[in-house]
C-alpha positions as a Markdown table, in Angstrom:
| # | Residue | x | y | z |
|---|---|---|---|---|
| 1 | Unk | 110.9 | -31.2 | -37.0 |
| 2 | Unk | 108.6 | -33.6 | -38.8 |
| 3 | Unk | 109.5 | -35.1 | -42.2 |
| 4 | Unk | 106.4 | -33.5 | -43.8 |
| 5 | Unk | 107.4 | -30.0 | -42.5 |
| 6 | Unk | 110.9 | -30.4 | -43.8 |
| 7 | Unk | 109.6 | -31.4 | -47.2 |
| 8 | Unk | 107.2 | -28.5 | -47.2 |
| 9 | Unk | 110.0 | -26.1 | -46.5 |
| 10 | Unk | 112.1 | -27.7 | -49.3 |
| 11 | Unk | 109.3 | -28.1 | -51.9 |
| 12 | Unk | 106.3 | -25.9 | -51.0 |
| 13 | Unk | 104.8 | -26.5 | -54.4 |
| 14 | Unk | 103.8 | -30.0 | -53.5 |
| 15 | Unk | 100.2 | -30.6 | -52.5 |
| 16 | Unk | 99.3 | -31.5 | -48.9 |
| 17 | Unk | 98.4 | -35.0 | -50.1 |
| 18 | Unk | 101.7 | -35.5 | -51.9 |
| 19 | Unk | 103.6 | -34.1 | -49.0 |
| 20 | Unk | 102.0 | -36.5 | -46.6 |
| 21 | Unk | 102.4 | -39.4 | -49.0 |
| 22 | Unk | 106.1 | -38.6 | -49.6 |
| 23 | Unk | 106.8 | -38.1 | -45.9 |
| 24 | Unk | 105.3 | -41.6 | -45.2 |
| 25 | Unk | 107.3 | -43.1 | -48.0 |
| 26 | Unk | 110.5 | -41.6 | -46.6 |
| 27 | Unk | 109.6 | -42.9 | -43.1 |
| 28 | Unk | 109.0 | -46.4 | -44.6 |
| 29 | Unk | 112.3 | -46.3 | -46.5 |
| 30 | Unk | 114.3 | -45.3 | -43.6 |
| 31 | Unk | 112.7 | -47.0 | -40.6 |
| 32 | Unk | 111.3 | -50.3 | -41.9 |
| 33 | Unk | 114.8 | -51.7 | -42.7 |
| 34 | Unk | 115.9 | -50.9 | -39.2 |
| 35 | Unk | 112.8 | -52.5 | -37.6 |
| 36 | Unk | 113.0 | -55.6 | -39.9 |
| 37 | Unk | 116.7 | -56.1 | -39.2 |
| 38 | Unk | 115.9 | -55.9 | -35.5 |
| 39 | Unk | 113.3 | -58.6 | -36.0 |
| 40 | Unk | 115.7 | -60.8 | -37.9 |
| 41 | Unk | 118.3 | -60.5 | -35.2 |
| 42 | Unk | 115.7 | -61.7 | -32.6 |
| 43 | Unk | 115.1 | -64.8 | -34.8 |
| 44 | Unk | 118.8 | -65.7 | -34.8 |
| 45 | Unk | 118.5 | -68.4 | -32.1 |
| 46 | Unk | 115.7 | -70.2 | -33.9 |
| 47 | Unk | 116.7 | -70.3 | -37.5 |
| 48 | Unk | 116.6 | -74.1 | -37.5 |
| 49 | Unk | 113.2 | -74.2 | -35.8 |
| 50 | Unk | 109.8 | -73.5 | -37.3 |
| 51 | Unk | 108.3 | -70.4 | -35.7 |
| 52 | Unk | 105.3 | -68.2 | -36.3 |
| 53 | Unk | 106.1 | -64.6 | -36.8 |
| 54 | Unk | 103.4 | -62.0 | -37.2 |
| 55 | Unk | 104.0 | -58.7 | -38.8 |
| 56 | Unk | 101.9 | -56.0 | -40.3 |
| 57 | Unk | 100.8 | -56.6 | -43.9 |
| 58 | Unk | 102.8 | -53.7 | -45.2 |
| 59 | Unk | 106.0 | -55.4 | -44.1 |
| 60 | Unk | 105.4 | -58.7 | -45.9 |
| 61 | Unk | 107.3 | -57.9 | -49.1 |
| 62 | Unk | 110.2 | -56.1 | -47.5 |
| 63 | Unk | 110.7 | -58.5 | -44.6 |
| 64 | Unk | 110.3 | -61.6 | -46.7 |
| 65 | Unk | 112.9 | -60.1 | -49.1 |
| 66 | Unk | 115.3 | -59.7 | -46.1 |
| 67 | Unk | 114.6 | -63.3 | -45.0 |
| 68 | Unk | 115.3 | -64.5 | -48.6 |
| 69 | Unk | 118.5 | -62.5 | -48.7 |
| 70 | Unk | 119.6 | -64.0 | -45.4 |
| 71 | Unk | 118.7 | -67.5 | -46.6 |
| 72 | Unk | 116.0 | -68.0 | -44.0 |
| 73 | Unk | 113.2 | -70.2 | -45.2 |
| 74 | Unk | 109.7 | -68.8 | -44.7 |
| 75 | Unk | 106.1 | -69.1 | -45.9 |
| 76 | Unk | 103.4 | -66.6 | -45.8 |
| 77 | Unk | 100.3 | -68.1 | -44.1 |
| 78 | Unk | 97.8 | -65.3 | -44.4 |
| 79 | Unk | 97.8 | -61.7 | -45.6 |
| 80 | Unk | 95.5 | -58.8 | -44.8 |
| 81 | Unk | 94.5 | -59.8 | -41.3 |
| 82 | Unk | 93.1 | -56.7 | -39.6 |
| 83 | Unk | 93.7 | -54.5 | -42.7 |
| 84 | Unk | 91.1 | -51.8 | -43.2 |
| 85 | Unk | 90.6 | -48.5 | -44.8 |
| 86 | Unk | 92.8 | -46.7 | -42.2 |
| 87 | Unk | 95.8 | -48.6 | -43.7 |
| 88 | Unk | 95.2 | -47.2 | -47.2 |
| 89 | Unk | 97.6 | -44.2 | -46.8 |
| 90 | Unk | 100.4 | -46.5 | -46.0 |
| 91 | Unk | 99.8 | -48.6 | -49.1 |
| 92 | Unk | 99.8 | -45.4 | -51.1 |
| 93 | Unk | 103.1 | -44.5 | -49.5 |
| 94 | Unk | 104.6 | -47.8 | -50.5 |
| 95 | Unk | 103.4 | -47.3 | -54.1 |
| 96 | Unk | 104.9 | -43.8 | -54.0 |
| 97 | Unk | 108.2 | -45.2 | -52.8 |
| 98 | Unk | 108.2 | -47.8 | -55.6 |
| 99 | Unk | 107.7 | -44.9 | -58.1 |
| 100 | Unk | 110.5 | -42.9 | -56.4 |
| 101 | Unk | 113.3 | -45.3 | -55.5 |
| 102 | Unk | 115.6 | -42.4 | -54.9 |
| 103 | Unk | 113.9 | -42.0 | -51.5 |
| 104 | Unk | 115.1 | -45.4 | -50.4 |
| 105 | Unk | 118.3 | -46.0 | -48.5 |
| 106 | Unk | 119.0 | -49.1 | -50.6 |
| 107 | Unk | 121.5 | -48.6 | -53.3 |
């Protein structure tokens, strides 16, 4: 069953827009840390080497936070490459997640 459908069954009073936004926020909160940890693990053999790592713009804050926590130096070269209006719902979901930290797995 989809996250949005589960949410609708639990809270049918939410608008379709908020259901979609909240479902994306939950997806980001639950799956981004897993993906980003996977990426960090792949970088293990080259921590002492300068590498170029490309990720989606929406991952920059959370992945750079993980790098900082793990004491991996980094620098952001460019933001927003390829970002367009289709990405707007994901930025709204990130903002929703910031307003509702209880949805995050982080304690």
